[in-house]
N, C-alpha and C positions, 0 to 999 in steps of 0.2 A: 504493500500500500504506500509506503514511504517513497519508493522509487517511482511509482505511478504518479503521485502528487508532484514529485520533483520534475518529471517529464512534462506534466501539464503546466506547471509554473513556467518552465522554459519556453513552452509553446506560446503561452499567453504573452510573455514578456518579449518574445521575438529577439530582435537584435538591439533592443533599447538598453539592455543591462549587460555589463561586462565585468567579469571578475579577473583581475590580473595581478601580477607581481613583477619583481625586477627581472625575472628570466623570461617573461612573456615576450613573444616576438611582436613585430609591428602589426598593428590593427588595420583593418580595412578603412582607409580614410574616407571612403564614399558613404560609409554607414554613420548615421547621426546617433551616436550613443548619448543617452540621456542620464543614465545612472551608472556610476563606476564605483566598484569596491576594489581598493588596491592595497596589497601587502608588500612591505619593504620600504626602500628609500623613496619618499614622496617626490624627490627631484626627478627620479627616473620616470615616474608617471607623468609629471608635468612636461618634461622635455620630449618624451617619446609618443605619448598617447593623446594628450588633451590639447586640442587647438580649436575647439568649436565652442560657439556661444550657446549651443543647444543643451549643454550640460545642466541638468536640474538637481542632481544629487551627487555629492562626492563623499565617500566614506573611507577614511584612512584606517586600515585594520592592521592586525598583527602587532609585532613589537617594533614600533617606529621611534622609540625614545632615542634622542641623540641626533636624529635626522632633522635638518633644517628644511622647513617647507617654504618654497618660493611663492608665498601668497600674493605679494605685491604684483608679481609678474602675471599671475593668473586672473586676478580680479577683473581686469578689463575684458577678458574673454568669457567671464562667467556672469554676465549681468542678469541672466535669467535664473540664477541659482536659487533653489528652494531649501536645500538642506546641505549643511557643511559640517562634517564630523572630523575633527583633528585632535582627538584625545591622544595624549601621550606623545604628541609631536612637538618638537622643539620650536617654541614661539616666544621670543623675548618681548615682542610687541605685535600689535595688529595695525595694519596700515589705515590711515584715515579714510581711504577709499572704501573701506568695509561698509560705510554708511550709504554707499550708492547701490547696494544690493537690496533694492526696495521690495523684491519678491521673497526675500529670505524668511522662512518660517522657523527653521531649526538651526541652532549654532551650538557646537560643543567644542570648547577649547580647554577642557579639564586636564589637570596635571601636565600642562604644557610649558610651565615656567614663566608664563605671562605675568608681568609685574603690574601693569596698569592698562586696563582697557581704554581705548580712546573715547572721547566724548561723542565722536561721530557715530558710535555704536547706538546712541539713542535715536538716530534717524531711521532705524529699522522698524518702522511703524507697524509692519505686519508680523513681526517676530512673535512667536508663541512659546518657544522653548529656548532657554539660554542656560547652558551648563558651564559654570566656572568653578567646579569642584577641585579641591586639592591644590589650590594656588597659594603656596606657603608665603610668598612674598607680597601678595596682594593686600594693600592696606585700605584702599578706597574703591568704591564702586562709582561709576559715572554719576555726577551730581544730578543730571537730568534724567536719570533712569526711569522716573515716573512717567515719562512720555511714552513708554512702551505699554500702552493701555491694553493691548491685546495679549500681553504675556500671561501664560498660564503656569509655566514651570520656570522657577529661578533656582538653579542648583548652585548653592554656595556652601556646601558642606566641607568639613575638614579644614577650616581656616584657623590660623593661629594669630594673624596680624590685623585682621579687619577691625577698624576702629569705630565705625558708626554706619548707620543705614542712611541712604539719601532721603531728602525731604519729600513730602507729598506723595509717598508711596500708596496712600489710601485711594489714589485714583486707579490703581491696578486692581480693580474689583474682580477680574476674572482669574486672579492668581489662586491656584489650588495646591501648588507644591512650593514650599519655602522651608528647607531643612533647618535654617538658622536665622535668628534675628538678634542684632546687637543693640542693646539699650545703653547709649553712651552718656557721658557726664555733661555734655554741652547744654548749658542752661537754656540757650536760645531755642533749641529744638526739643527740649525735654517733653513738653506736652505733646508735640506732634509725633514723636517716636512711639509713644504708647497708644495714641489714638489711631495711628496708621496700623498698628498691630491689631487693634480692635476691628478694623474695617475689612480684614481678610476673612470673610465669612465662609469661603469655599475651601479653606485649607484642609488637607487630608493627610493621612499617614502620620508623619512625625514632625516635631518642631523643637528645636533647641533655642532657649532664650538665654543670651549671655548679657549679664548686667555689670557695668563698670563699677569697680569698688567704691568710687566717689560719686556715683549717681545719687542725686537727691530727689526723692519722690515726695511731692507735695500733695496732700490729700485734696486740696481744692482744685487740683488739675481735673479731676473727674468727680463732679458733684453726685453722680449716681453711685459712686463707691465701687469702681472696678468695672467688670464686664469686658476686660480686654481679650480674654480667651474663653470665657464661659459660653460664648455663642458658637464655638467651633465644634460642632457635633461630629464631624468626620475625622477629627484628630484622635489617633489611638495612643500615640507616644508623645510625652512631653518631658523635656529636661530643662530645669531652671538652674542656672549656674551664676554665682557671683564670682567675678574675675578677681583673683587675689594671688599674689606671689607668696611663696613660703615664708620669706623673711618679714613680710608685713601682715601676715594673716592675723596674728593676735593684736597688732597695733590697730588695724582697721576696725576690729571688733570693739575696741575700747574708745574709739573716737566719739566725741559728743554727738548724740543723736543718731549714731550709726545703727544701733540696735533697733530703735523705734522706726527708723527709715526702712530697714530691711523688713520688719514685721508689717508695716503698712503696705509695702509693695507686694509682698507675698499674699497679703489679704486680698489685694485687687487682682491677683493672678489666679483666681479660682478657675479650674478647668471645667469643661462640660462633663456631665455625669456619664457620658459614654466612654470616658478615658479608661484605658486598660494598663497603661505603663507610665509610672511616675518616678522621676529621679530628681533629687534636690542636692546640689553641691554647694558647699562653703557658705551656707546661710548663716548670717550673723545674729539672728534673733534668738531670744531665749525661750520663746513659746511658739506653738504652732498657730496658724490662723483659725478663725472661728469655723470655717468650713471643714476643718480637720479634727475638731474636738468632739468628744463624747459620741453621740449617735449621729452627729452631722456627717461624719466620714462615710458611714454606711448609707446615708441618704444622698449626699452630694456626689460620692464616687463609689457607687455600689459594685461596679464592674471591674475594679482593679484586680489585675493578676500579678503585678510586679511592683514592688516599692523598693527604692534604694535611697538611703539617707547617708551621705558621705561628707566628712570633714565639716560638719556643722558644729563648730566649736562652742557656741553659746547655748545650744539646745540642751534642755535638761530632761525632757521626756518627749515621747511621740504621741501620735493620736491613738486610736483604738483599733489597730490593725487586726487584732485577734477576732473581731466580729465580721470581717469581710469574708463573705461566703465563697468567693471565687479566687482569693489570693493564693497564688502558687509559690511565689518567691519573695522573701523579705531579706534585705541586706541592710545592716547598720554598721557603718565603718568609720573609724577614726574620728569619733565624736566624743571628746574627752570629758564633757560635763554631764553626759546623760546618766541619770541615777535610776530612773525607772522607764522601762520601755513603754508602759501604759500608765498614765498618771491617774490611776484609780485605786480605790481601797477595797480589798477583799473582805467581805463579811462585815463591813462597817456601815452602819445606818445612821450615824450622827450627821451633823450639819456641815461636814467638811465640804469644801468647795475647791474647784480647780482654779487656775489662774484667770479664767474667764467667768468665774462665778457660778459654774454649773456643778451640780452635785456629782461626786465621783464615787460610785459604789459598784462592785461586781459581786454577784452572788454565786454560790456553788453551782446553781442551775446554769447560769451564763457560762461558767468556766467549762462546762461539759460541751459547749459549742465552740470551743477555742480552736481557731484555725481549721475549719473543716476540710479545706482543700490544699493546705500548704504542703509543698514538695521539697522546697529548698530554703534553708535558714542559715544566714551567715552573720556572725557577730565578730567584729574585728577592731581591736584597740579601743576597748571601752573600760578604762581603768577605774572609773568611779561608780560603775553600775552596782546597785544594791539588790535589785530584784526586778521581776516583771511587774508586779503590782505592789502597792503599799498594803500593810496589814499587820496582824498580830501573829505571834508564834503559835497560837491555838488554831490558826487557820490551816496550818500544814503547808502554806505557800510562802511563808515569811523566812527571811534569812537573818540569823543572828550575826552580830558583829564579828565573831570569831570564825565564821564560815568563809568559804571561798569567795574572793572578791568578784571578778568578772564573770565567773561561771555560776554565780548565784542564780542567774535567771533560769538555770535548769533545775534548781532545787524545788521549784514549784511542783515538780512531779515526784518528789522523793517518797510520798506516801503511796505512789502507785496508782492503780486503776481507780476510777471514780472521780478523778480530778481532770484538769484541763488537758493534760498530755495524752489522755486515752485516745482522743480524736487524732492528735498528731501522730501517735504511734501507728495509726492505720494508713497514713498518707505521706509522712515526711520521708523523702528519699535522699536528700543531700544536706549535710550539716558541717559547718565550719566553725571551729572554736579557735580563733586566731589572736595572737598578740595578747595573751592573758598572763601577765608577769607574776601574778600572785596565786595562781591556781596550782595546787599540789595534789589534787584528787579529782576524779570525775564523779558526778552525782549518780547515785544508784538508780534513780528514776529513768535514766537513759536506757535501761535494759528493756523498756517497753517499746522502744522504737524498732519494732520488728520489720518495718518496711524500708528501713534505712539501707541505702545502697552505697553511699559514699560518705566517709568520715575523714575530716582533716583536723588534726590537733596540733596547736602550737602553744604549749604551756611549759615554760622553761623550768618550773619547779616540780613537774610531775615525776614521781619516783617509780610508780608501779601502774600497770594496767589492771583494772579490777577483774575478778573472776567472771562477773556477769557479762563481760564483753562477748563471751561465747553465745549469749542469747540473741545477738544481732544476726539472725539467721539469713537475712537477705543481703548482708554486707558484701560488696564486691571489690571495693577499693578502700584501703586504709593508708593514709599518709600521716606520718609523725615528723614534725619539724622542731628543731632546736630544743629538744627535751634532753638536756645534757645529763640530768640526774637519773634518767631511765637506764637501767643496766640489765633488765631482764624482761623478756617477753614470755608471758604465761603460756602454759600448754593449752589454756582455754582457746587460744587462737586456732588450734587445730580443729576445734568444733565449728569454725566458720567455713563450712563446706562450700559456700558460694564465693569465697574470697578468691579473686583473680589477680589482684595487684597489691603489693605491700611495699611502701616506699619509706625510707628513713633518710632524713636530710638534716645535717648539722647536729646529729645526736652523738652520744658517747661512743667512742671507738670500740669499746668492749661489746656493746650490743650489735654493732655493725659486723664484728667478727663472728659473733654467735649466729648471725643470720646469713653468713656467706654460704653459697651453694658450691659444692655438695657437702663440705666437711663441717659446717657450723653446727653448734650444739642445738640451736633452735631451728 
C-alpha cells in the first residue's frame, strides 16, 4: 500500500517536484520545477539546478550545518516563493530583499546562526509561519513584527538572549503557536506586554512565560485582576519562569517589594482550567496564589497531570496537590524554605487558618483519596521540610523533631494501610529521594509501594537498606547515589525478582567491590 501511494503521489505531482543532492546530475532545464527538496551543500543546488522564477517551495534537508546559503543571489529569481525552509543552514544575516517576497507564507531559519532578522522581514504581509527557533545569539525581534497580522505560528523556542517582545503584538489575533513570551522590565511597555499576552486567545499546545527579575507588576495595570492567560482554553502546557542568575537569586528575593511583586503577578497569571502541565521556576513569593489554595486548585485546575515547583526559594508550602484526581507526576526541587508540602492540618478542627484566611483541615477520610493517580514523585533538596501536613503525633502522620528531616514526608504512611499512602501504593511507579543530607533511614511505610518500578536514593547518611525493601515486588530499577556510609546490601535485594538494573554512584568502595560481577560477595 505504501509503494502504491508513493507511485500515485509521483503521478499527481508530475515533474513539478524534484528531490536532489550534491551528486544529482543536471536537471532538464525545459521543465518548470516548482518545488525542490535538496540535501547537501545548498550552493550546489543554487549554482546547478535553480535558475527559474517559477520556484514556489525550497526545502533544505539533510545535514547542511556549516554550509553557507547564497540567499542574496537567489532572491531575485524567487519572487514567487511561497515556502522557504533553511533550518540548520549557515545564515549570519538575511538580506533586506527578503521583504520583497510578498507571496511568502512559510519561512524557517531555525538554528541557522542568525543574529538579527532585518526589519524588512515585517513587509511579508502574507506570512503565516515564521520559525526562529534555537537562535542563541538573537536578542531582539523586529520592532514592527506586529505588522504580520496574518501570522499564525511564531516559533521562538530555545532562546537564551531574547530581551523583550515587540510592541503591539495584540494585533496578531490569528496567532495560535507562541512557544515563549518574554515579560521585560521596560516600564514604558510594561502594561502593553501583559495585555498583548492576554489578546492571544487562539494559543494552543505550550507556552513558556519568562519574567525579568526586575519586572515591576502594578496591580492597577489591569483593573479586572488578571485574565492574561485564563482565556486560553487550548493551552495544555504552561511554564512560568522568573529570570535570575545564581549569584543574585537570594538578593532579588530580598529586594523591597520583590516578594509582593512576584505574588501579585502570579495571581494574575491564572491558567485556564483545561491546563494539564504546570511548571513554576524561581518564584520569589512566599505563598501560592488564591487560585492555588485549598479547594481552589481542584476547581481552577482540575485536569492537571504534571506539576513541577523548582528553585522557589521563598515558598514555604504548596497548594493541595494530593486532591487532584488526574495528577500523575509531582516534582518539588531545590526549594529550601518549604516546610510542608500541603499547608493543612491533619485531624485539626480548630480555627486555624492559612495565609489567605481559609480554614486548613484534612480528615482521615480525605487522606484515603490522597493522590489517586500519581505515578511519579520527586523531592529534591528540601532541607527544611517537616512533613506533608501539619498535625499532632496522635494522628500517625506527624513527624517529631528527632525524626528524619527531609524524608519526613514519607513518615505519613508509617502506620501502614488505612492512611493516605494506601492509594499511592497502588499507582506510584517512580520515586526520587534526592539531596537529603540529614536522612539516615528510610520510613517503613514505603514497603506498601508495591507498584513502584523505579527508586532513586541520594541520602548521604544512610547506613543500611531496610529488610522491607524486598517487599517492593515491582521494582525494576534501583539507583543509590552518594551514600558513603552504606557498606552492605541486604540479601533482601535478592527477593526483588523484577529488578533489572542496580546502579551505585559515589558510594563507599567497599560496597562497590561487594557488588562486582562475578566475584563480589553480594
